[in-house]
C-alpha positions in Angstrom: 36.1 1.4 26.2 36.7 -1.3 23.5 33.5 -3.8 25.2 31.2 -1.1 25.3 31.8 0.4 21.7 30.9 -4.3 20.6 27.7 -3.6 22.6 26.6 -0.3 21.7 27.0 -2.2 18.5 25.4 -5.4 18.6 22.4 -3.3 20.8 21.8 -1.4 17.4 22.2 -4.7 15.2 19.3 -5.9 17.1 17.5 -3.5 16.9 17.7 -2.9 13.1 17.4 -6.4 12.4 14.1 -7.1 14.6 12.7 -3.7 13.0 13.3 -5.5 9.4 11.6 -8.2 10.6 8.9 -6.1 11.9 8.8 -4.8 8.2 8.8 -8.2 6.4 5.1 -9.1 8.2 2.5 -8.3 5.3 -1.4 -7.6 5.8 -3.7 -9.8 5.5 -7.2 -9.3 3.2 -10.2 -10.8 4.2 -12.3 -12.5 0.4 -15.8 -13.0 0.0 -16.6 -15.7 -2.1 -19.4 -16.6 -4.2 -20.6 -18.9 -7.0 -21.0 -16.8 -10.4 -24.1 -19.0 -11.4 -26.6 -19.9 -9.4 -26.8 -23.0 -10.1 -22.5 -24.2 -9.8 -21.2 -27.1 -11.3 -18.4 -28.2 -10.3 -16.0 -26.2 -11.3 -17.7 -22.8 -12.5 -15.9 -19.9 -11.2 -16.6 -18.2 -7.9 -16.4 -14.1 -7.9 -14.3 -13.0 -5.3 -14.7 -9.5 -3.3 -12.3 -8.0 -1.3 -14.3 -7.4 2.3 -11.5 -5.6 4.6 -8.0 -5.9 5.6 -5.8 -6.6 8.4 -2.5 -6.5 10.4 -2.1 -10.2 11.7 -3.9 -13.2 10.4 -4.9 -14.3 13.4 -7.7 -10.8 12.9 -8.3 -11.5 9.8 -9.6 -15.6 11.0 -11.4 -14.5 13.2 -13.8 -12.0 11.3 -14.2 -14.8 7.9 -15.3 -17.3 10.8 -17.7 -15.3 12.4 -19.1 -13.9 9.0 -19.6 -17.2 7.8 -21.9 -17.9 10.9 -23.7 -15.4 9.5 -26.9 -17.3 8.0 -27.3 -14.4 5.6 -24.1 -15.7 4.3 -24.9 -18.8 3.8 -24.2 -18.5 -0.3 -20.7 -16.2 0.8 -17.5 -18.3 0.9 -14.7 -16.2 3.4 -11.2 -17.0 3.3 -7.8 -14.7 4.6 -5.4 -14.5 1.9 -2.2 -12.8 2.6 -1.7 -9.0 0.9 0.6 -10.5 -2.0 -2.2 -12.8 -3.2 -5.1 -12.7 -5.2 -8.5 -15.0 -5.6 -9.5 -13.7 -8.5 -6.2 -14.0 -10.1 -3.4 -12.8 -12.6 -4.4 -9.5 -14.1 -4.1 -9.6 -18.2 -3.0 -6.8 -20.3 
């Protein structure tokens, strides 16, 4: 009887731990960036815009790679960042 309770407790703990781990994974955002200056100089800022969100980094990188190969997107740079990162920098007050 004690072994059954212990096994149940271990099973419950494992399920809760795996659920918490799944929640800890973050979303990924594909960002497209272009130089703000038509004749960019070294250090010129890039204007970033979010394109699409993904559940995994792999999905995000796949679209970034596909988008970068498109000749129409020659002037754009595509990068994937976790949803906690904003490449535009900190928000001012």
